[in-house]
C-alpha positions in Angstrom: 41.7 -3.3 29.2 38.3 -1.8 30.0 35.3 -3.0 32.0 32.5 -3.3 29.4 29.9 -5.0 31.5 29.2 -5.1 35.2 26.7 -7.3 37.1 26.2 -6.8 40.9 24.0 -8.9 43.1 23.3 -8.1 46.8 26.3 -5.9 47.3 25.3 -3.3 50.0 22.1 -1.7 48.7 22.7 -2.8 45.1 20.4 -5.8 44.8 20.4 -6.4 41.1 22.5 -4.3 38.7 23.5 -5.0 35.1 25.3 -2.2 33.3 26.8 -1.8 29.9 29.7 0.6 30.4 31.7 3.1 28.3 35.4 2.5 27.8 35.7 6.3 28.4 33.8 8.2 31.1 31.0 6.7 33.2 29.1 9.2 35.4 27.0 8.2 38.4 24.6 10.9 39.7 22.5 10.6 42.8 21.8 11.8 46.3 24.0 10.8 49.2 23.3 7.2 50.3 21.8 6.3 46.9 24.5 3.7 46.1 27.0 5.6 43.9 30.0 4.9 46.1 28.8 1.3 46.5 29.1 0.8 42.8 32.7 2.1 42.9 33.4 -0.2 45.8 32.0 -3.1 43.9 34.3 -2.4 40.9 37.3 -2.1 43.3 36.3 -5.4 45.0 36.1 -7.1 41.6 39.7 -6.0 40.9 41.2 -6.5 44.4 39.1 -9.0 46.3 38.6 -6.5 49.1 36.8 -3.2 49.8 38.4 0.2 50.1 35.8 1.0 52.8 35.5 -2.0 55.1 37.4 -5.2 55.9 34.2 -6.9 57.2 32.4 -8.7 54.5 29.2 -9.0 56.5 28.8 -5.2 56.3 29.0 -5.4 52.5 26.6 -8.3 51.9 22.9 -7.1 51.6 21.3 -7.5 55.0 18.8 -10.2 53.9 21.2 -12.4 51.8 24.0 -14.8 52.6 26.4 -13.7 49.8 27.1 -11.2 47.2 28.2 -11.9 43.6 30.1 -9.7 41.2 30.7 -10.3 37.5 32.7 -8.3 35.0 33.4 -8.5 31.3 36.8 -7.1 30.2 37.7 -6.1 26.7 41.1 -5.5 25.3 41.5 -5.1 21.5 40.6 -8.6 20.2 40.5 -10.3 23.6 37.6 -10.7 26.0 37.9 -11.8 29.6 35.2 -12.7 32.1 35.8 -12.5 35.9 33.5 -13.4 38.7 33.8 -13.2 42.5 31.4 -14.4 45.2 31.7 -13.8 49.0 29.6 -15.5 51.7 28.9 -14.4 55.2 31.1 -17.2 56.4 34.0 -15.6 54.7 34.4 -18.0 51.8 35.5 -16.5 48.5 34.9 -18.0 45.0 36.9 -16.5 42.2 36.7 -17.4 38.5 38.6 -16.0 35.5 37.2 -17.1 32.1 35.2 -19.7 34.0 38.2 -21.4 35.6 38.5 -22.0 39.4 41.6 -21.9 41.4 42.7 -18.4 40.4 44.3 -16.0 43.0 43.3 -12.5 43.8 46.7 -11.4 42.5 45.7 -12.8 39.1 42.6 -10.6 39.2 44.5 -7.5 40.3 46.8 -7.9 37.3 43.9 -7.8 34.9 42.3 -4.6 36.4 44.8 -2.0 37.5 42.9 0.9 39.1 43.4 4.0 41.0 40.8 5.2 43.6 40.3 8.9 44.4 38.0 9.3 47.4 37.6 11.9 50.2 39.2 9.3 52.6 42.2 9.0 50.3 44.0 11.8 52.0 45.5 9.2 54.3 48.1 8.8 51.5 49.4 12.1 52.6 48.4 12.6 56.3 48.2 8.9 57.3 51.0 6.6 58.4 53.9 5.2 56.2 51.9 2.0 55.5 49.6 4.0 53.1 52.6 5.3 51.1 54.3 1.9 51.0 51.1 0.6 49.5 51.3 3.3 46.9 54.8 2.3 45.9 54.0 -1.4 46.0 50.9 -1.0 43.8 53.2 0.4 41.1 55.8 -2.3 41.5 53.2 -5.0 41.5 52.1 -3.9 38.0 55.6 -3.0 36.7 57.7 -6.0 37.9 56.3 -9.5 37.6 58.7 -10.8 40.3 57.9 -8.2 42.9 54.8 -9.9 44.3 56.7 -13.1 45.0 59.4 -11.3 46.9 56.9 -9.1 48.8 54.9 -12.2 49.8 58.0 -14.0 51.0 59.1 -11.0 53.0 55.8 -10.8 54.8 56.0 -14.6 55.6 59.5 -14.3 56.9 58.7 -11.3 59.1 55.7 -13.1 60.5 57.8 -16.1 61.3 60.6 -14.0 62.8 58.2 -12.1 65.0 56.6 -15.3 66.2 60.0 -16.8 67.0 61.2 -13.7 69.0 59.0 -14.8 71.9 60.4 -18.3 71.9 64.2 -18.0 71.4 66.8 -17.0 73.9 69.9 -16.7 71.8 70.4 -14.9 68.5 72.0 -18.0 66.9 68.5 -19.6 66.9 67.2 -16.7 64.8 70.1 -16.2 62.5 68.9 -18.5 59.7 65.7 -16.4 59.3 67.7 -13.2 59.3 70.1 -14.3 56.5 67.1 -14.8 54.2 65.3 -11.7 55.5 68.3 -9.5 54.7 68.5 -10.9 51.2 64.8 -10.1 50.5 65.0 -6.7 52.2 67.8 -5.8 49.8 65.9 -6.9 46.7 62.7 -5.2 47.7 64.3 -2.0 48.8 66.3 -1.7 45.6 63.1 -2.2 43.6 61.3 0.4 45.6 64.1 2.9 45.3 64.4 2.4 41.5 60.7 2.8 41.1 60.6 5.9 43.3 63.4 7.4 41.3 61.5 6.7 38.0 58.2 8.0 39.3 59.7 11.2 41.0 59.8 13.4 37.8 56.3 12.2 36.8 55.0 13.2 40.2 56.8 16.6 40.2 55.5 17.5 36.7 52.0 16.5 37.5 52.0 18.4 40.8 53.3 21.5 38.9 50.3 21.2 36.6 47.8 21.2 39.5 49.6 23.2 42.1 52.0 25.6 40.3 52.3 27.8 43.4 54.1 25.0 45.2 57.4 23.2 44.8 56.6 19.6 45.6 59.5 17.1 46.2 59.4 13.4 47.1 61.9 11.2 48.8 62.2 7.4 49.5 63.3 6.0 52.9 64.0 2.3 52.9 63.3 1.7 56.6 66.9 1.7 57.9 70.1 3.8 57.4 71.0 3.7 53.7 74.6 2.8 54.1 74.2 0.3 56.9 74.2 -3.5 56.6 70.7 -4.7 57.3 71.9 -8.1 58.5 74.1 -6.4 61.1 71.2 -4.2 62.2 69.1 -7.4 62.7 71.8 -9.0 64.8 72.4 -5.8 66.9 68.7 -5.3 67.4 67.9 -8.8 68.6 67.5 -8.0 72.3 65.4 -4.9 71.6 63.2 -6.8 69.1 62.8 -9.7 71.6 61.7 -7.3 74.3 59.1 -5.6 72.2 58.0 -8.8 70.4 58.5 -7.7 66.8 61.1 -6.5 64.2 61.4 -2.8 64.6 63.6 -1.9 61.6 63.4 -3.0 58.0 61.5 -2.7 54.7 58.3 -3.0 56.6 59.0 0.5 57.9 59.8 2.1 54.5 58.2 5.5 53.6 57.7 7.6 50.5 57.6 11.2 51.8 56.2 14.4 50.2 57.2 17.9 51.0 55.9 21.3 49.7 58.3 24.2 49.7 60.6 22.2 51.9 58.0 21.3 54.6 55.9 18.2 55.2 52.7 18.6 53.1 50.4 17.6 55.9 51.7 20.6 57.9 51.4 23.4 55.3 48.6 22.5 52.7 44.9 23.2 53.0 42.5 20.3 52.7 41.7 21.3 49.2 45.4 21.4 48.3 45.9 18.0 49.9 43.1 16.6 47.7 44.7 18.1 44.6 48.0 16.6 45.5 46.5 13.2 46.2 44.8 13.4 42.7 48.1 14.4 41.2 49.9 11.4 42.8 47.3 8.9 41.7 47.1 10.3 38.2 50.9 10.4 37.8 51.2 6.8 38.8 48.4 5.6 36.6 49.7 7.5 33.6 53.2 6.1 34.2 51.8 2.6 34.1 49.9 3.3 30.9 53.0 4.6 29.2 55.4 2.0 30.5 53.3 -1.1 30.0 50.8 0.1 27.4 48.0 -1.0 29.8 44.7 0.5 30.6 44.2 1.9 34.1 40.8 2.5 35.6 40.2 5.6 37.7 37.4 5.6 40.3 36.6 9.1 41.5 34.1 9.5 44.4 32.5 12.9 45.1 34.3 14.6 42.2 33.2 18.1 43.1 34.1 18.0 46.8 36.7 20.6 47.8 37.8 21.3 44.2 36.9 24.6 42.6 35.7 24.7 39.0 39.1 25.5 37.6 40.8 22.5 39.3 37.9 20.2 38.3 38.6 21.3 34.7 42.3 20.5 35.0 41.6 17.1 36.5 39.1 16.3 33.7 41.5 17.5 31.1 44.3 15.2 32.3 41.9 12.2 32.6 40.6 12.8 29.1 44.1 13.1 27.8 45.1 9.7 29.4 42.3 7.9 27.4 41.6 5.9 30.6 38.3 4.4 31.6 36.9 6.6 34.4 34.0 6.3 36.9 32.9 9.5 38.5 30.2 10.1 41.1 28.5 13.4 41.8 25.3 14.6 43.5 24.0 16.6 40.6 24.7 16.8 36.9 25.7 20.5 37.3 28.8 19.3 39.2 29.9 17.5 36.0 30.0 20.5 33.8 33.8 20.7 34.0 34.0 17.1 32.7 32.2 18.2 29.5 30.3 15.0 29.5 27.5 16.3 27.3 30.0 16.9 24.5 31.2 13.3 24.4 28.9 10.9 22.6 30.7 7.8 24.0 30.2 8.9 27.6 27.6 7.1 29.8 25.5 8.9 32.4 23.7 6.8 35.1 21.1 7.9 37.6 21.4 6.2 41.0 18.4 6.2 43.4 17.9 3.8 46.3 20.2 1.2 44.9 18.6 1.3 41.4 20.8 2.4 38.6 19.3 3.7 35.4 21.1 4.6 32.2 20.3 8.2 31.1 22.7 8.6 28.2 
């Protein structure tokens, strides 16, 4: 499924935008601060109900308006979908799919799987485990229809257990929650482990393509000792958890770790190599979804040229072309897009972005 039309009103400095888009590559060229990244952010918001830059909606709404509105038209073979999202300064969200109210953000996310490659995206590698859990859970959300329900129930139970820890005095008062929590932890950890095993060869092959000088390996850690019984751990950790006020061990502490030549990647790779590795991970996961589910995956690439030499840009462009994905790429100048070979592709679209105004060039 590709995004064929995008309408944006009062989102950051994009006051009124209406674009017809290519199902292949869409290039956005303009100076820093012109609105290129804001357009990528708007697309992401339309697919996730949130921003990849800010959690505060008042910073996203244009300063002299009380709401922003996004509309997208999605095409898939003989089917066409319309999606709309509006957010007010009071925090109210209105979401419609094909004109129908009452839809959830998870419904929207199912329609528009997308991968984001930004300069800030290196937190996947040098940030905390939460970023890598989110990476795994994104794939599971799109691969397994039941995962989101289990994941939402796990979050709810953990929140209830953590709240109860400050109120109970004896473990027997908490045991009912822990029985259910242990069941969910087992289900989610098995799903994560199986997905990590399936994705591992895809990641290693893609990393070899981009970084042949390195041997990259990945490993999944479920959040507690693999052979241990999680229900017993919860019981034995009760006093410690009660003292700190939260559940210290479990699937909420899971991690997906990456090593290069046997060492943690954040310790041995340059920033340029880290960016390449991040690109490889996002690409491998998106391509895996395309093959497994025969679904389109959008790629949003901000500041394409940053920290990548021409040869590596060419490699990234080649793989993206090969995947037949819909791609949105920002750059400061057209020269930075040479490795994307945009001028050779008649179905590509090139847009000039200047002070929030977006003009189609090709």
